[in-house]
MARKOL-223228 format. One line per field, with one value per residue: x, y, z of N, C-alpha, C in turn; residue in one letter; residue number from 1. Coordinates in pm, 1 decimal. Layout:
N
n_xx	c(X/...) .
n_yy	c(Y/...) .
n_zz	c(Z/...) .
ca_xx	c(X/...) .
ca_yy	c(Y/...) .
ca_zz	c(Z/...) .
c_xx	c(X/...) .
c_yy	c(Y/...) .
c_zz	c(Z/...) .
res	c(a/...) .
n	c(NUM/...) .
This chain:
193
n_xx	c(2786.8/3084.0/3143.2/3218.5/3480.6/3815.4/4125.7/4439.7/4791.9/5175.4/5237.4/5133.6/5226.2/5412.2/5338.1/5402.5/5345.3/5309.5/5201.5/5172.6/5019.0/4974.6/5184.2/5444.8/5517.9/5393.6/5212.6/5099.4/5265.7/5239.0/5064.7/4794.5/4621.0/4589.9/4657.5/4902.3/4698.7/4537.2/4311.9/4074.7/3799.3/3617.6/3572.6/3781.5/3998.5/3986.0/4084.8/4303.9/4493.1/4486.0/4656.6/4843.5/4975.4/5029.1/5248.0/5454.1/5498.5/5684.9/5909.6/5855.1/5678.9/5374.1/5422.3/5240.6/5096.6/4863.5/4519.5/4189.3/4063.8/3942.4/3592.1/3656.8/3952.9/3967.6/3864.9/4079.2/4277.2/4164.1/4121.9/4383.8/4497.8/4318.5/4203.9/4117.6/4204.4/4340.4/4256.4/3988.0/3704.0/3557.2/3233.2/3148.4/3284.7/3407.8/3540.8/3686.4/3888.3/3770.3/3555.5/3655.8/3777.6/3997.3/4325.1/4651.1/5006.1/5256.1/5554.3/5825.3/6100.6/6132.0/6413.0/6585.6/6422.6/6420.6/6251.0/6060.4/6166.6/5998.7/5952.9/5858.2/5824.2/5562.2/5242.7/5284.5/5199.6/5190.9/5251.9/5411.1/5366.8/5091.1/4958.0/4950.8/5165.7/5461.4/5756.7/5948.2/6192.7/6273.5/6338.2/6147.5/5915.2/5866.7/5820.7/5610.4/5425.5/5395.9/5324.2/5075.2/4959.9/4924.4/4781.6/4517.0/4502.3/4440.8/4175.0/4138.1/4111.5/4294.7/4383.0/4359.4/4539.7/4774.0/5021.4/5029.0/4775.9/4523.3/4160.6/3868.0/3648.8/3325.3/3196.8/2924.1/2834.9/2929.7/2978.8/3032.0/3233.6/3231.5/3489.6/3374.0/3182.0/3282.9/3477.4/3684.5/3913.1/4105.9/4154.7/4111.9/4043.5/3924.5/3795.9/3572.3/3303.3) .
n_yy	c(10367.8/10466.4/10629.8/10569.3/10464.7/10541.8/10701.3/10613.4/10715.3/10772.0/11037.0/11035.8/11110.6/10866.7/10624.6/10367.6/10269.0/9971.6/9768.0/9481.9/9304.9/9465.3/9400.5/9094.2/8998.1/8878.8/8572.2/8427.0/8475.4/8638.1/8936.3/9088.2/9356.8/9638.5/9861.1/10017.5/10111.0/10224.4/10220.7/10253.4/10155.9/10490.6/10424.9/10243.2/10429.4/10658.8/10442.9/10354.1/10598.5/10664.2/10439.2/10499.3/10735.4/10609.1/10484.0/10626.6/10745.1/10542.8/10566.2/10435.6/10343.5/10272.0/9996.6/9952.1/9653.1/9516.5/9621.7/9732.6/9525.4/9408.6/9235.1/9072.9/9030.4/8890.1/8626.0/8529.1/8490.4/8310.4/8063.5/8039.5/7981.0/7745.1/7814.6/7816.6/7927.6/8113.2/8299.2/8439.6/8304.1/8325.3/8388.9/8312.9/8363.5/8570.5/8787.4/9031.4/9218.8/9269.3/9424.2/9657.8/9705.6/9572.3/9550.0/9453.2/9488.7/9584.8/9693.6/9949.5/10098.8/10463.0/10596.5/10433.2/10321.6/10061.6/9709.1/9581.5/9264.7/8956.3/8760.7/8559.1/8658.0/8807.0/8696.8/8461.2/8103.4/7937.8/7792.9/7880.4/8129.1/8212.9/8403.0/8288.5/8163.2/8099.0/8005.9/8162.5/8380.8/8564.5/8880.4/8908.9/8840.2/9019.0/9224.0/9174.9/9168.6/9453.7/9530.5/9423.9/9533.0/9824.7/9787.5/9685.4/9876.2/10085.8/9990.0/9748.1/9412.4/9090.3/8858.3/8519.6/8329.8/8521.0/8723.7/8971.0/9072.3/9271.7/9373.3/9540.8/9521.4/9473.2/9349.0/9319.7/9558.3/9659.2/9666.1/9396.2/9452.5/9486.2/9557.1/9712.5/9839.8/9918.9/10142.6/10168.3/10067.3/9887.1/9665.7/9705.7/9645.2/9398.8/9417.9/9554.2/9443.9) .
n_zz	c(2188.9/2047.4/2169.8/2403.4/2483.8/2486.9/2315.5/2384.9/2438.4/2316.2/2393.8/2651.2/2947.8/3176.5/3052.1/2805.7/2479.9/2341.9/2151.6/2082.9/1935.1/1695.5/1520.8/1437.8/1674.4/1851.2/2019.8/1805.3/1582.0/1395.8/1228.6/1409.1/1424.5/1239.6/1295.3/1532.7/1788.9/2076.7/2245.3/2558.9/2779.0/2923.4/3197.8/3237.7/3149.9/3370.0/3543.5/3518.5/3480.8/3749.7/3867.2/3730.6/3825.4/4096.5/4013.5/3932.0/4158.2/4242.3/4077.1/3840.0/3524.8/3324.0/3087.3/2819.8/2658.1/2540.0/2518.6/2437.3/2251.3/1931.2/1874.0/1662.1/1635.7/1841.3/1810.9/1583.9/1748.3/1958.6/1766.0/1706.9/1981.2/2165.0/2423.2/2737.6/2970.6/2898.9/2676.6/2633.8/2477.1/2223.8/2175.6/2384.6/2635.5/2894.7/2777.2/2810.6/2686.4/2464.7/2582.3/2623.9/2897.0/3024.9/3034.3/2989.9/3039.5/3224.8/3407.0/3386.9/3414.1/3518.7/3507.3/3361.2/3166.0/3127.8/3143.5/3440.1/3574.7/3542.3/3565.7/3363.8/3013.0/2824.7/2781.3/2776.0/2854.3/3018.1/3365.3/3496.4/3482.4/3609.4/3897.7/4145.6/4163.0/4312.6/4210.7/4111.0/4099.6/4376.6/4290.0/4100.2/4155.0/4411.9/4192.9/4080.6/4256.2/4308.3/4140.0/4118.7/4343.9/4278.9/4074.2/4223.2/4393.7/4238.1/4172.2/3968.9/3915.8/3895.3/3707.2/3672.7/3544.6/3405.6/3473.8/3369.8/3301.1/3378.8/3510.2/3486.0/3753.0/3703.9/3448.4/3308.5/3289.7/3059.5/2682.3/2435.4/2207.4/1853.4/1555.2/1400.2/1514.9/1768.6/1603.8/1584.1/1402.1/1417.9/1269.8/1009.3/676.5/659.6/984.8/927.9/805.1) .
ca_xx	c(2961.6/3159.7/3181.0/3269.9/3609.9/3884.0/4251.3/4567.8/4880.4/5264.4/5280.8/5071.4/5377.8/5381.3/5242.7/5444.9/5267.3/5441.5/5076.9/5227.9/4916.2/4996.9/5349.1/5415.5/5593.7/5291.6/5263.9/5052.1/5349.2/5139.1/5025.2/4639.6/4570.3/4652.0/4693.6/4925.5/4659.4/4537.2/4190.0/4021.8/3706.9/3683.0/3596.6/3936.8/4090.5/4022.9/4177.6/4468.3/4547.7/4540.8/4749.4/5015.1/5014.0/5101.6/5362.3/5521.5/5564.1/5784.9/5964.6/5794.1/5579.1/5360.0/5421.5/5106.9/5102.5/4726.7/4373.7/4082.1/4072.5/3810.7/3562.3/3715.3/4072.4/3955.1/3860.4/4183.5/4378.4/4092.8/4165.9/4503.0/4507.1/4184.1/4234.1/4009.1/4274.4/4457.6/4233.8/3823.7/3616.1/3492.1/3122.1/3054.3/3366.9/3404.6/3583.7/3700.6/3959.8/3668.2/3446.1/3748.1/3778.1/4119.3/4492.7/4772.9/5105.1/5387.2/5632.8/5880.3/6183.5/6151.3/6490.7/6651.5/6383.7/6425.9/6125.5/6104.0/6185.7/5855.4/5974.5/5828.5/5767.8/5427.7/5164.4/5335.1/5108.2/5280.0/5206.2/5502.8/5353.8/5008.8/4956.8/4975.8/5299.5/5603.9/5845.4/6018.2/6309.3/6269.7/6315.8/6040.4/5815.0/5848.5/5806.9/5453.5/5367.0/5415.2/5215.8/4937.5/4947.3/4937.5/4639.6/4445.0/4514.7/4394.3/4026.0/4131.5/4131.8/4374.5/4351.7/4446.8/4689.2/4820.9/5090.6/5011.9/4618.9/4428.4/4052.0/3740.4/3559.8/3178.9/3205.1/2834.9/2819.0/3016.4/2882.0/3156.9/3261.5/3337.4/3579.3/3266.6/3075.1/3369.4/3514.2/3888.1/3963.8/4210.9/4146.5/4184.9/3913.4/3893.2/3723.1/3483.6/3240.7) .
ca_yy	c(10264.7/10504.2/10753.8/10527.6/10457.7/10671.2/10660.2/10608.9/10720.7/10758.5/11133.9/11061.4/11117.5/10748.1/10503.3/10283.4/10145.5/9867.9/9723.5/9348.2/9216.2/9501.8/9342.3/8982.4/8999.9/8819.4/8438.9/8401.0/8481.1/8746.1/9080.1/9065.9/9466.9/9683.3/9999.5/9973.0/10182.7/10134.6/10215.5/10141.8/10196.1/10566.8/10363.9/10207.5/10493.9/10638.6/10366.8/10365.8/10690.4/10610.6/10341.4/10575.7/10823.5/10535.0/10368.3/10722.6/10800.8/10486.9/10575.2/10337.0/10388.1/10153.0/9978.7/9884.5/9575.7/9550.9/9707.3/9668.2/9389.2/9349.7/9041.7/8972.9/8983.7/8748.9/8524.7/8484.1/8478.5/8208.3/7992.9/8007.8/7897.6/7784.6/7745.3/7933.2/7951.9/8222.9/8313.6/8453.0/8201.5/8468.7/8336.6/8330.4/8408.8/8680.2/8844.3/9171.4/9301.5/9325.5/9561.1/9807.1/9695.0/9499.7/9600.2/9340.8/9551.3/9536.0/9814.5/10015.2/10198.5/10561.0/10603.8/10332.4/10216.1/9880.6/9655.0/9496.1/9131.8/8965.2/8606.4/8544.0/8733.8/8871.1/8567.4/8302.0/8012.7/7822.9/7784.8/8001.2/8294.3/8263.5/8452.6/8226.6/8087.4/8186.0/7948.8/8266.2/8481.5/8693.9/9013.5/8901.1/8816.5/9150.8/9290.1/9113.2/9207.8/9531.4/9594.2/9349.7/9630.3/9944.6/9804.4/9657.2/9991.7/10173.4/9916.0/9702.2/9264.5/9055.1/8745.0/8432.8/8305.4/8596.7/8820.1/9120.6/9083.1/9349.7/9420.8/9567.8/9357.5/9486.2/9375.3/9297.4/9704.0/9690.5/9524.0/9323.4/9564.7/9470.6/9679.7/9831.2/9901.2/10057.8/10254.7/10167.3/10047.2/9829.7/9541.5/9741.0/9659.2/9261.9/9391.5/9624.9/9356.9) .
ca_zz	c(2155.7/2003.9/2248.2/2521.4/2438.8/2479.4/2314.2/2500.1/2308.6/2369.1/2473.8/2798.5/3060.6/3222.2/2940.3/2718.9/2435.6/2258.1/2146.5/1979.8/1802.2/1599.4/1543.7/1443.7/1818.1/1984.0/2041.8/1716.7/1545.9/1287.4/1303.7/1447.5/1474.2/1139.9/1379.2/1672.1/1866.9/2218.9/2311.4/2646.7/2811.9/2976.6/3326.8/3252.9/3131.8/3474.0/3676.9/3428.7/3578.4/3857.2/3819.2/3629.2/3945.4/4193.5/4002.2/3878.0/4354.1/4267.0/3970.7/3704.3/3427.5/3288.5/2992.8/2782.2/2552.1/2483.1/2555.3/2351.6/2144.2/1900.4/1907.2/1532.1/1683.9/1963.3/1692.7/1578.6/1877.2/1969.7/1672.4/1686.7/2086.3/2177.2/2576.1/2774.3/3053.3/2849.5/2538.0/2598.4/2427.4/2166.4/2141.8/2548.2/2728.3/2968.0/2647.5/2893.3/2629.1/2423.6/2646.1/2640.0/3030.8/3049.5/2996.1/2918.8/3057.3/3322.0/3456.0/3327.4/3510.3/3433.9/3495.2/3278.4/3058.1/3122.5/3164.8/3527.3/3583.6/3608.9/3555.5/3200.4/2925.3/2799.1/2668.3/2837.2/2874.3/3153.7/3496.7/3595.9/3491.5/3701.5/3935.1/4262.1/4148.7/4322.5/4172.5/4029.4/4169.1/4441.8/4234.7/3982.5/4295.2/4441.3/4075.1/4038.1/4373.8/4276.0/3999.7/4167.9/4417.8/4248.8/3955.5/4275.6/4447.5/4153.1/4133.7/3862.7/3918.9/3821.0/3548.2/3808.2/3490.7/3351.5/3551.5/3315.1/3229.1/3471.7/3441.3/3539.0/3781.6/3662.4/3302.4/3256.2/3225.7/2946.3/2560.8/2361.0/2037.5/1715.5/1506.5/1320.6/1630.7/1822.6/1493.3/1626.4/1250.8/1454.7/1188.4/876.6/621.2/718.5/1059.9/912.3/803.5) .
c_xx	c(3049.9/3253.6/3249.3/3408.1/3721.7/4051.1/4373.0/4701.1/5022.3/5309.3/5230.3/5194.8/5305.3/5328.9/5341.2/5352.7/5360.7/5277.3/5173.6/5147.6/4932.8/5165.7/5342.8/5500.9/5516.2/5346.6/5177.5/5180.7/5361.6/5087.0/4853.0/4579.2/4673.6/4689.5/4754.6/4824.8/4598.9/4389.0/4134.9/3866.8/3694.1/3679.9/3735.8/4022.0/4138.3/4108.8/4304.5/4501.8/4607.8/4664.7/4868.0/5043.5/5100.7/5196.3/5474.7/5580.8/5686.1/5872.5/5982.1/5661.9/5512.6/5367.8/5326.4/5158.9/4979.9/4614.4/4259.0/4126.2/3897.5/3777.9/3619.6/3914.0/4087.6/3936.9/3988.7/4252.5/4304.2/4162.8/4322.1/4573.8/4389.8/4197.1/4198.5/4055.9/4295.0/4374.9/4069.2/3758.2/3517.5/3341.8/3040.1/3150.9/3391.7/3448.4/3564.3/3781.0/3817.3/3557.5/3492.8/3791.2/3937.4/4223.0/4529.9/4889.7/5205.9/5458.1/5712.4/5933.6/6164.7/6304.1/6625.2/6569.5/6360.4/6300.1/6151.0/6078.7/6032.9/5838.0/5960.3/5792.0/5657.0/5381.8/5277.9/5258.6/5178.2/5242.4/5262.0/5437.0/5149.9/5045.7/4991.6/5121.6/5422.9/5734.8/5926.6/6115.5/6221.2/6210.0/6149.4/5932.6/5754.3/5800.5/5646.7/5406.7/5356.6/5325.4/5023.2/4888.2/4894.3/4788.8/4536.8/4401.0/4395.5/4236.2/4053.2/4177.3/4238.4/4299.8/4449.5/4568.5/4744.1/4897.5/5053.4/4851.5/4546.9/4253.8/3918.4/3650.2/3406.4/3144.3/3046.6/2807.1/2845.0/2996.9/3028.5/3130.7/3287.7/3414.6/3477.1/3209.8/3151.5/3418.9/3670.5/3921.4/4069.3/4244.9/4156.2/4047.1/3847.3/3793.0/3598.8/3316.9/3126.2) .
c_yy	c(10335.1/10579.0/10713.8/10463.1/10565.0/10644.5/10719.2/10658.2/10774.0/10891.8/11132.2/11009.5/10950.7/10667.4/10509.5/10277.8/10086.3/9751.4/9560.9/9299.3/9286.2/9467.7/9169.1/8936.4/8924.2/8667.9/8381.4/8378.9/8567.7/8862.7/9048.7/9198.1/9518.0/9810.0/9958.3/10112.8/10130.9/10248.4/10158.6/10205.8/10334.7/10534.9/10367.7/10318.9/10596.5/10583.7/10377.8/10450.3/10715.5/10534.0/10403.5/10694.0/10777.2/10504.4/10466.7/10785.3/10666.2/10454.1/10457.1/10423.9/10256.6/10136.9/9857.4/9772.8/9481.1/9599.3/9665.0/9588.9/9410.5/9239.0/8986.8/8930.7/8885.2/8619.2/8462.0/8427.8/8298.4/8059.6/7946.4/7942.9/7883.5/7706.1/7864.9/7962.5/8073.5/8334.1/8350.7/8359.2/8323.0/8442.7/8346.9/8327.8/8572.0/8820.4/9026.8/9258.1/9332.1/9411.8/9677.1/9805.6/9634.1/9551.9/9458.1/9468.1/9521.9/9702.3/9822.6/10099.2/10324.5/10618.8/10528.4/10305.8/10111.3/9815.7/9590.9/9392.7/9099.4/8740.2/8527.2/8649.5/8736.4/8695.6/8445.2/8242.7/7914.0/7847.1/7884.8/8134.0/8341.2/8316.5/8392.0/8173.9/8153.9/8114.8/8022.2/8337.5/8572.5/8843.8/8992.4/8919.1/8949.3/9230.4/9289.3/9141.0/9382.6/9623.1/9539.2/9477.7/9754.3/9874.9/9766.8/9757.2/10074.6/10114.1/9855.1/9498.5/9189.4/8939.9/8651.4/8356.8/8384.9/8669.2/8917.0/9117.0/9119.1/9369.7/9464.6/9491.3/9359.6/9424.6/9344.2/9499.5/9760.2/9562.5/9497.8/9392.4/9449.7/9593.3/9793.1/9896.5/9995.9/10194.8/10267.7/10172.3/9961.0/9715.9/9558.1/9685.0/9502.2/9304.9/9466.1/9526.0/9322.2) .
c_zz	c(2136.5/2113.5/2399.1/2536.9/2378.8/2407.3/2392.7/2379.8/2444.6/2454.7/2588.9/2876.0/3118.5/3168.7/2847.2/2645.4/2343.8/2227.1/2029.6/1895.9/1651.7/1527.5/1479.4/1573.5/1925.0/1987.6/1963.3/1609.7/1408.0/1314.7/1268.0/1401.2/1291.7/1169.6/1533.7/1772.1/1990.1/2273.6/2486.1/2652.6/2913.6/3123.0/3342.5/3249.7/3303.2/3586.4/3654.7/3468.5/3653.7/3907.9/3809.0/3754.4/4016.2/4166.0/3952.4/4067.2/4324.4/4162.2/3795.1/3653.9/3405.0/3133.1/2926.8/2648.0/2454.7/2567.7/2449.5/2223.2/2096.1/1904.3/1747.6/1559.4/1792.1/1899.4/1674.5/1659.8/1927.8/1862.5/1701.3/1875.6/2166.3/2379.1/2659.4/2955.0/3023.6/2724.7/2601.0/2518.5/2322.4/2115.2/2340.7/2643.5/2775.6/2870.8/2694.6/2790.0/2487.9/2410.3/2643.4/2767.8/3060.9/2956.5/3003.7/2983.7/3176.3/3334.8/3442.9/3430.9/3430.2/3410.7/3382.0/3135.1/3034.3/3206.0/3319.1/3502.9/3608.6/3571.7/3484.2/3172.9/2922.8/2734.5/2693.3/2924.1/2905.6/3256.1/3625.3/3586.3/3574.6/3832.2/4087.2/4238.2/4229.8/4331.4/4079.2/4140.4/4290.6/4418.9/4194.7/4075.5/4331.0/4321.4/4070.3/4127.8/4352.9/4194.4/4055.9/4268.1/4392.5/4153.0/4089.5/4326.4/4322.9/4082.5/4019.1/3966.2/3881.0/3764.8/3632.3/3732.7/3427.5/3425.8/3519.5/3284.4/3369.4/3378.8/3549.8/3651.2/3774.0/3537.7/3224.6/3223.3/3135.7/2816.5/2504.8/2244.3/1929.2/1662.2/1444.4/1474.0/1745.2/1741.4/1540.6/1452.8/1277.0/1361.1/1042.9/794.2/637.2/834.1/1048.4/860.7/900.9) .
res	c(m/l/d/s/l/v/q/l/d/d/s/m/p/g/i/t/l/d/i/r/l/a/t/d/n/n/f/t/g/q/q/i/y/t/k/a/k/a/y/v/h/r/d/t/a/k/k/l/e/t/a/r/r/i/a/a/t/l/g/l/q/l/h/i/w/d/t/f/r/p/l/e/a/q/q/k/l/w/n/y/h/p/d/s/r/y/i/s/p/p/d/n/g/p/r/t/h/c/r/g/i/a/v/d/l/t/l/e/s/v/k/t/g/e/l/l/d/m/g/t/g/f/d/d/f/r/e/i/a/h/h/n/n/t/s/i/s/d/e/a/l/r/n/r/l/t/l/a/g/l/m/h/t/a/g/f/r/c/h/p/y/e/w/w/h/y/e/l/p/t/l/d/r/y/p/v/l/t/d/r/l/a/g/t/h/l/m/g/e/e/g/k/g) .
n	c(1/2/3/4/5/6/7/8/9/10/11/12/13/14/15/16/17/18/19/20/21/22/23/24/25/26/27/28/29/30/31/32/33/34/35/36/37/38/39/40/41/42/43/44/45/46/47/48/49/50/51/52/53/54/55/56/57/58/59/60/61/62/63/64/65/66/67/68/69/70/71/72/73/74/75/76/77/78/79/80/81/82/83/84/85/86/87/88/89/90/91/92/93/94/95/96/97/98/99/100/101/102/103/104/105/106/107/108/109/110/111/112/113/114/115/116/117/118/119/120/121/122/123/124/125/126/127/128/129/130/131/132/133/134/135/136/137/138/139/140/141/142/143/144/145/146/147/148/149/150/151/152/153/154/155/156/157/158/159/160/161/162/163/164/165/166/167/168/169/170/171/172/173/174/175/176/177/178/179/180/181/182/183/184/185/186/187/188/189/190/191/192/193) .
């Protein structure tokens, strides 16, 4: 299991990490991860590299908020907001983050370092954040379509209720991992159980 995940870092050109669950700047208002690290399955990493290259041709880079999420963290998020439209149930949901095949991200201008306007912020649990919602500005709609286009071209599919969430389409090939099984230690001592 451990060798199936690879770590992303800020030294990779075209990628900025802003791991929100390692801070209290997330929808729970609490720090969930003890380390601001980002891991993805090797297959996800290959597709992210394709997305990064496409974004670069547009003068953009990937701004990543979350990747692999241990099952222990999924349980905490579910306890805080038990709505299966936005949080995968930890016991029987698809749990794509817990498989290392999902990434929450947006686009950032290489020139200015500013995030593109997507009509809402990250982890906005309102209908305006749904992919099919067009009641946003023309600029935000163009930006969402740009993100969707490059992520789909790279081999990801979108989550219908979260413009920022993309995942690999074949989840049965990837097991659900706990922090201990993944060897990421994102949850610190608590996640070692």
